[in-house]
DOMARMAR-895754 format. One record per atom (N, C-alpha, C, O, CB): residue in three letters; x, y negated, z. Coordinates in steps of 0.001 Angstrom, whole numbers, padded with zeros to 6 digits, always signed. Glycine has a CB too. Layout:
BEGIN
ALAXYZ/...
This chain:
BEGIN
MET+018232-145496-176495/MET+018449-145852-175081/MET+019333-144830-174414/MET+019211-143622-174617/MET+017114-145962-174327/VAL+020262-145383-173578/VAL+021255-144573-172915/VAL+020598-143963-171641/VAL+019905-144665-170905/VAL+022540-145435-172563/ALA+020820-142690-171404/ALA+020242-142076-170214/ALA+021029-142342-168971/ALA+022246-142524-169024/ALA+020117-140619-170403/ALA+020324-142368-167801/ALA+020956-142683-166598/ALA+022078-141670-166272/ALA+021919-140473-166510/ALA+019937-142743-165512/ALA+023128-142121-165766/ALA+024138-141178-165334/ALA+023849-140435-164205/ALA+023121-140881-163318/ALA+025302-141782-165102/GLU+024476-139080-164153/GLU+024246-138169-162993/GLU+024968-138842-161726/GLU+026038-139436-161853/GLU+024854-136630-163312/PRO+024418-138731-160699/PRO+025075-139195-159467/PRO+026466-138526-159255/PRO+026639-137329-159485/PRO+024158-138903-158249/PHE+027389-139302-158833/PHE+028687-138798-158600/PHE+029245-139388-157281/PHE+028688-140351-156754/PHE+029591-139115-159791/GLY+030287-138840-156778/GLY+030916-139322-155608/GLY+030018-139718-154412/GLY+029371-138861-153810/GLY+031692-140431-155987/PRO+029988-140995-154083/PRO+029223-141399-152851/PRO+027702-141459-153244/PRO+026903-141757-152356/PRO+029747-142863-152269/PHE+027289-141222-154400/PHE+025877-141380-154814/PHE+025215-139991-154755/PHE+024000-139896-154924/PHE+025762-142013-156285/ARG+025991-138904-154517/ARG+025409-137533-154393/ARG+024747-137409-153092/ARG+025131-138070-152127/ARG+026466-136429-154539/ALA+023733-136557-153025/ALA+022929-136309-151869/ALA+023726-135441-150780/ALA+023473-135584-149584/ALA+021615-135589-152324/ASP+024673-134559-151222/ASP+025337-133701-150335/ASP+026608-134109-149734/ASP+027340-133282-149190/ASP+025538-132569-150950/VAL+026935-135514-149822/VAL+028062-136058-149268/VAL+027878-136459-147805/VAL+026900-137085-147394/VAL+028469-137169-150066/ASP+028886-136052-147069/ASP+028907-136356-145602/ASP+028784-137907-145420/ASP+029475-138623-146145/ASP+030279-135797-144906/PRO+028000-138432-144556/PRO+027912-139904-144370/PRO+029200-140593-144160/PRO+029385-141668-144731/PRO+027061-140216-143237/VAL+030118-140079-143391/VAL+031414-140737-143264/VAL+032191-140856-144498/VAL+032835-141863-144792/VAL+032211-140057-142317/GLU+032104-139692-145280/GLU+032818-139662-146543/GLU+032213-140499-147469/GLU+032943-141073-148278/GLU+032918-138362-147097/ARG+030874-140696-147505/ARG+030123-141585-148318/ARG+030644-143005-148150/ARG+030945-143715-149109/ARG+028655-141494-147981/VAL+030735-143391-146834/VAL+031181-144808-146604/VAL+032607-145028-147143/VAL+032919-146082-147696/VAL+031138-145163-145062/ALA+033475-143990-146964/ALA+034913-144084-147397/ALA+034944-144151-149018/ALA+035709-144914-149608/ALA+035785-142750-146821/GLN+034147-143385-149605/GLN+034048-143367-151111/GLN+033444-144663-151624/GLN+033817-145183-152675/GLN+033175-142156-151608/LEU+032552-145133-150887/LEU+031972-146496-151409/LEU+032889-147597-151242/LEU+032912-148476-152103/LEU+030679-146897-150697/ARG+033704-147657-150159/ARG+034705-148701-150032/ARG+035827-148510-151088/ARG+036348-149500-151601/ARG+035295-148699-148596/SER+036185-147310-151401/SER+037106-147052-152404/SER+036689-147521-153750/SER+037399-148190-154501/SER+037379-145686-152435/LEU+035420-147095-154007/LEU+034797-147589-155380/LEU+034641-149034-155396/LEU+034921-149613-156446/LEU+033377-146970-155671/ARG+034218-149738-154348/ARG+034182-151182-154311/ARG+035504-151834-154577/ARG+035565-152821-155310/ARG+033685-151628-153019/SER+036641-151282-153968/SER+037903-151839-154273/SER+038311-151590-155774/SER+039001-152439-156338/SER+038931-151258-153319/LEU+037955-150595-156357/LEU+038328-150299-157721/LEU+037490-151234-158663/LEU+038014-151741-159655/LEU+038088-148756-158044/VAL+036214-151444-158341/VAL+035356-152366-159123/VAL+035949-153843-159022/VAL+035913-154626-159971/VAL+033820-152311-158564/ARG+036495-154146-157783/ARG+037140-155481-157712/ARG+038367-155555-158543/ARG+038587-156650-159062/ARG+037494-155835-156296/VAL+039175-154627-158757/VAL+040307-154661-159528/VAL+040108-154594-160952/VAL+040735-155348-161696/VAL+041118-153688-159156/PHE+039147-153612-161461/PHE+039029-153387-162889/PHE+037894-154191-163465/PHE+037975-154594-164626/PHE+038832-151920-163184/ALA+036805-154455-162694/ALA+035737-155043-163298/ALA+034947-155973-162242/ALA+033831-155654-161833/ALA+034868-153939-163904/PRO+035559-157057-161865/PRO+035075-157865-160768/PRO+033663-158421-161176/PRO+033492-159206-162108/PRO+036112-159042-160432/GLN+032671-157921-160366/GLN+031317-158445-160339/GLN+030890-158514-158952/GLN+030760-157501-158265/GLN+030357-157619-161150/ARG+030680-159638-158548/ARG+030302-160018-157088/ARG+029064-159183-156723/ARG+029049-158545-155670/ARG+029964-161657-156915/GLU+028039-159178-157566/GLU+026740-158559-157245/GLU+026850-156993-157045/GLU+026183-156382-156210/GLU+025724-158881-158396/LEU+027772-156410-157909/LEU+028057-154942-157840/LEU+028761-154738-156392/LEU+028370-153909-155571/LEU+029068-154429-159151/GLU+029797-155570-156213/GLU+030551-155454-154966/GLU+029628-155429-153717/GLU+029720-154556-152853/GLU+031545-156621-154861/LEU+028740-156439-153682/LEU+027818-156567-152616/LEU+026938-155567-152499/LEU+026561-155279-151363/LEU+027140-157664-152676/ALA+026434-154841-153620/ALA+025563-153768-153567/ALA+026135-152543-153003/ALA+025497-151792-152266/ALA+025074-153518-154820/LEU+027520-152328-153413/LEU+028255-151303-152985/LEU+028461-151418-151364/LEU+028362-150442-150622/LEU+029558-151301-153790/GLN+028732-152618-150960/GLN+028869-152822-149483/GLN+027638-152537-148777/GLN+027643-151856-147752/GLN+029284-154209-149149/ALA+026517-153056-149307/ALA+025135-152810-148688/ALA+024786-151305-148683/ALA+024045-150829-147823/ALA+023996-153605-149501/ALA+025345-150569-149673/ALA+025026-149123-149717/ALA+025706-148332-148600/ALA+025331-147197-148308/ALA+025438-148539-151066/GLU+026658-148919-148014/GLU+027301-148156-146849/GLU+026322-148002-145712/GLU+026542-147130-144871/GLU+028596-148896-146309/THR+025227-148799-145615/THR+024251-148646-144480/THR+022902-148320-145013/THR+022048-147931-144216/THR+024163-149931-143613/ASP+022623-148436-146269/ASP+021263-148253-146768/ASP+021225-147541-148080/ASP+021777-148032-149064/ASP+020578-149562-146900/ALA+020582-146385-148128/ALA+020524-145568-149420/ALA+019817-146191-150596/ALA+020036-145902-151772/ALA+019845-144274-149160/VAL+018913-147109-150143/VAL+018119-147784-151225/VAL+019169-148694-152071/VAL+019069-148822-153292/VAL+016860-148729-150549/HIS+020121-149274-151343/HIS+021048-150115-152106/HIS+022027-149221-152821/HIS+022694-149711-153733/HIS+021792-151124-151191/GLY+022166-148033-152513/GLY+023045-147057-153228/GLY+022438-146853-154578/GLY+023188-146876-155554/GLY+023188-145667-152454/ALA+021170-146659-154732/ALA+020445-146291-156091/ALA+020681-147651-156929/ALA+021058-147584-158099/ALA+018650-145888-155886/ARG+020452-148863-156303/ARG+020574-150062-156982/ARG+022077-150308-157497/ARG+022310-150817-158594/ARG+020093-151169-156056/ALA+023083-149891-156587/ALA+024458-150086-156987/ALA+024840-149063-158137/ALA+025626-149421-159013/ALA+025401-149918-155730/LEU+024306-147834-158139/LEU+024519-146879-159171/LEU+024013-147454-160588/LEU+024699-147314-161601/LEU+023778-145546-158782/ILE+022818-148083-160592/ILE+022351-148593-161791/ILE+023193-149843-162162/ILE+023500-150027-163340/ILE+020866-148897-161681/MET+023526-150595-161317/MET+024455-151696-161731/MET+025898-151137-162269/MET+026539-151627-163198/MET+024681-152681-160448/PHE+026237-150094-161540/PHE+027533-149598-162055/PHE+027483-148979-163413/PHE+028419-149062-164209/PHE+028088-148611-161131/ASP+026307-148325-163665/ASP+026080-147817-165034/ASP+026004-148859-166092/ASP+026171-148538-167268/ASP+024847-147043-165079/SER+025764-150082-165747/SER+025715-151180-166758/SER+026932-151845-166943/SER+026959-152819-167694/SER+024756-152167-166435/LEU+028072-151416-166295/LEU+029423-151964-166646/LEU+029822-151719-168106/LEU+029391-150744-168722/LEU+030491-151339-165735/PRO+030611-152574-168622/PRO+031100-152276-170038/PRO+031851-150925-169886/PRO+032463-150642-168856/PRO+032112-153499-170671/PRO+031762-150014-171088/PRO+032301-148834-171054/PRO+033772-148573-170626/PRO+034118-147627-169918/PRO+032101-148410-172197/LEU+034584-149508-171130/LEU+036068-149357-170849/LEU+036397-149663-169366/LEU+037194-148991-168711/LEU+036915-150334-171785/LYS+035712-150742-168889/LYS+035863-151024-167456/LYS+035342-149856-166475/LYS+035965-149508-165472/LYS+035094-152337-167155/ARG+034093-149284-166902/ARG+033587-148310-166183/ARG+034496-146996-166178/ARG+034655-146311-165167/ARG+032260-148084-166682/ARG+035045-146735-167354/ARG+035936-145606-167489/ARG+037245-145777-166681/ARG+037717-144805-166090/ARG+036253-145396-168953/ASN+037818-146940-166644/ASN+038943-147177-165788/ASN+038660-146990-164341/ASN+039518-146484-163618/ASN+039442-148503-166000/VAL+037485-147376-163868/VAL+037154-147236-162442/VAL+036909-145834-162247/VAL+037404-145299-161255/VAL+035949-148081-161989/LEU+036183-145129-163087/LEU+035912-143669-162862/LEU+037108-142838-162866/LEU+037243-141949-162025/LEU+034999-143132-163881/ALA+037984-143070-163760/ALA+039264-142305-163851/ALA+040068-142478-162708/ALA+040590-141481-162208/ALA+040056-142674-165008/THR+040257-143663-162188/THR+041044-143868-160996/THR+040332-143251-159674/THR+040933-142608-158814/THR+041290-145420-160837/PHE+039022-143542-159662/PHE+038298-142937-158409/PHE+038511-141392-158492/PHE+038746-140777-157452/PHE+036615-143308-158379/ALA+038437-140729-159713/ALA+038583-139360-159764/ALA+039878-138873-159286/ALA+040017-137914-158527/ALA+038361-138926-161044/TYR+040854-139619-159794/TYR+042280-139266-159418/TYR+042437-139299-157836/TYR+042914-138352-157210/TYR+043338-140327-160119/ILE+041997-140463-157257/ILE+042197-140688-155874/ILE+041443-139666-155031/ILE+041962-139294-153978/ILE+041784-142076-155523/HIS+040234-139170-155415/HIS+039520-138233-154686/HIS+039624-136811-155171/HIS+038835-135963-154752/HIS+038188-138627-154658/ALA+040529-136532-156001/ALA+040698-135082-156501/ALA+041328-134338-155345/ALA+042144-134881-154600/ALA+041647-134958-157870/PRO+040909-133009-155202/PRO+041510-132156-154167/PRO+043040-131959-154451/PRO+043514-132046-155584/PRO+040764-130755-154116/ILE+043711-131706-153414/ILE+045133-131463-153466/ILE+045333-129984-152962/ILE+044971-129702-151820/ILE+045949-132548-152571/TYR+045866-129087-153732/TYR+045974-127724-153461/TYR+047395-127439-152909/TYR+048396-128068-153251/TYR+045659-126915-154715/ASP+047369-126375-151979/ASP+048690-126019-151416/ASP+049171-124865-152237/ASP+048468-124428-153149/ASP+048631-125652-149863/ARG+050303-124367-151961/ARG+050903-123294-152638/ARG+050131-121974-152593/ARG+050239-121126-153478/ARG+052209-123109-152103/CYS+049380-121848-151563/CYS+048625-120516-151369/CYS+047457-120453-152269/CYS+046899-119380-152497/CYS+048123-120322-149893/ARG+047063-121582-152794/ARG+045872-121607-153724/ARG+046381-121938-155165/ARG+047482-122439-155394/ARG+044761-122718-153236/LYS+045446-121598-156116/LYS+045741-121869-157551/LYS+045904-123449-157611/LYS+045183-124215-156972/LYS+044509-121294-158579/GLY+046938-123848-158454/GLY+047300-125266-158710/GLY+048538-125662-157998/GLY+049229-124843-157393/GLY+046189-126191-158300/THR+048804-126879-158073/THR+050180-127388-157490/THR+049727-128544-156684/THR+048655-129131-156827/THR+051360-127852-158656/THR+050757-128838-155726/THR+050627-130093-154939/THR+051258-131301-155644/THR+052177-131145-156448/THR+051281-129917-153559/ARG+050780-132456-155349/ARG+051298-133609-155885/ARG+052600-133989-155158/ARG+052616-133930-153928/ARG+050282-134685-155821/ASN+053685-134370-155835/ASN+054800-134897-155310/ASN+055378-133960-154142/ASN+055684-134405-153036/ASN+054475-136286-154857/SER+055488-132669-154495/SER+055927-131752-153520/SER+057511-131947-153371/SER+058301-131851-154310/SER+055512-130264-153943/SER+057823-132215-152140/SER+059211-132517-151704/SER+059990-131257-151582/SER+061219-131317-151582/SER+059238-133272-150366/ASP+059358-130100-151476/ASP+060037-128831-151165/ASP+060145-127963-152398/ASP+060281-126746-152280/ASP+059296-128072-150057/ASP+060090-128524-153517/ASP+060114-127783-154762/ASP+061404-127329-155032/ASP+062273-128133-155370/ASP+059643-128540-155874/ASP+061661-125998-154911/ASP+063027-125304-155086/ASP+063198-124467-156309/ASP+064048-123578-156369/ASP+063301-124406-153928/ARG+062305-124786-157376/ARG+062320-124015-158559/ARG+063655-124462-159472/ARG+064155-125587-159435/ARG+060889-124247-159343/GLN+064043-123546-160152/GLN+065345-123889-160920/GLN+064978-123783-162452/GLN+064102-123014-162850/GLN+066638-122815-160521/ASP+065672-124567-163244/ASP+065626-124447-164712/ASP+066318-123185-165160/ASP+067445-122983-164707/ASP+066275-125666-165386/ASP+065804-122331-165969/ASP+066295-121108-166369/ASP+067566-121224-167199/ASP+068430-120349-167157/ASP+065268-120408-167085/ARG+067675-122379-168000/ARG+068805-122500-168762/ARG+069997-123041-168066/ARG+071097-122618-168423/ARG+068513-123263-169844/THR+069922-123917-167124/THR+071035-124578-166528/THR+071251-124089-165076/THR+072359-124267-164570/THR+070821-126086-166575/GLY+070322-123519-164410/GLY+070412-123142-163070/GLY+070294-124394-162098/GLY+070421-124206-160888/GLY+071719-122394-162873/ARG+070065-125602-162573/ARG+069913-126693-161768/ARG+068476-126703-161257/ARG+067603-126078-161860/ARG+070282-127936-162499/ALA+068227-127378-160191/ALA+066864-127657-159680/ALA+066116-128358-160736/ALA+066686-129104-161532/ALA+066875-128497-158385/ILE+064795-128123-160759/ILE+063947-128922-161748/ILE+064065-130345-161327/ILE+064066-130707-160150/ILE+062385-128466-161780/GLY+064171-131193-162448/GLY+064247-132664-162108/GLY+065613-133116-161964/GLY+065839-134313-162141/GLY+063517-132991-160843/GLN+066626-132266-161644/GLN+067957-132641-161357/GLN+068696-132893-162642/GLN+068646-132050-163537/GLN+068637-131599-160532/THR+069373-133998-162780/THR+070168-134254-164023/THR+071546-133848-163864/THR+071987-133559-162751/THR+070146-135690-164421/GLN+072271-133808-164943/GLN+073644-133403-164992/GLN+074403-134298-164077/GLN+075256-133873-163297/GLN+074204-133444-166408/ALA+074054-135605-164199/ALA+074867-136629-163408/ALA+074691-136333-161845/ALA+075623-136496-161057/ALA+074355-138193-163769/SER+073478-135904-161475/SER+073123-135738-160031/SER+073421-134351-159551/SER+073267-134086-158358/SER+071639-136044-159786/SER+073806-133517-160337/SER+074177-132102-159846/SER+075530-132153-159200/SER+076407-132889-159652/SER+074204-131025-161043/PRO+075721-131375-158136/PRO+076943-131204-157514/PRO+078071-130549-158459/PRO+077862-129663-159288/PRO+076695-130380-156296/ARG+079264-131134-158182/ARG+080440-130617-158962/ARG+080884-129318-158262/ARG+080913-129134-157046/ARG+081670-131708-159026/THR+081244-128399-159284/THR+081673-127101-158679/THR+083202-126972-158954/THR+083820-125983-158559/THR+080836-125825-159311/
C-alpha cells in the first residue's frame, strides 16, 4: 500500500490564506492542462474556501497516475520556486543586466560571433 503524501504547497498548514488561494488556483490550472479530472478540479476550487475540501483534494491528487502527477508537481514547483537576487546565493532567472564575459573571447555571455560588434 502506498503511504499518503506529505502535504505540499497549498495543503501545508503554515501557508498564508491569500497565498493558499493563489496556489490552489495555480494547481487547478495545471491539473486542467496535464491531467483533466473534473472532480479534482472542483475539489481544488472548493478548497479555496473550505479546508475540509483541501484534504479531499489532496487525496484525489495523490490518486493521479504517476506521470501526470509528476508533470503537475514539477511545473508547480518551478512556478512557485523562490527567485534570488544577486545579493543572495543563487541566480535570478532571465537576468537582463547580466554583464559577465566569456574568459576566452571577451564577449558577453550568450553573445555569438555574429552578434558581436565589429572592431
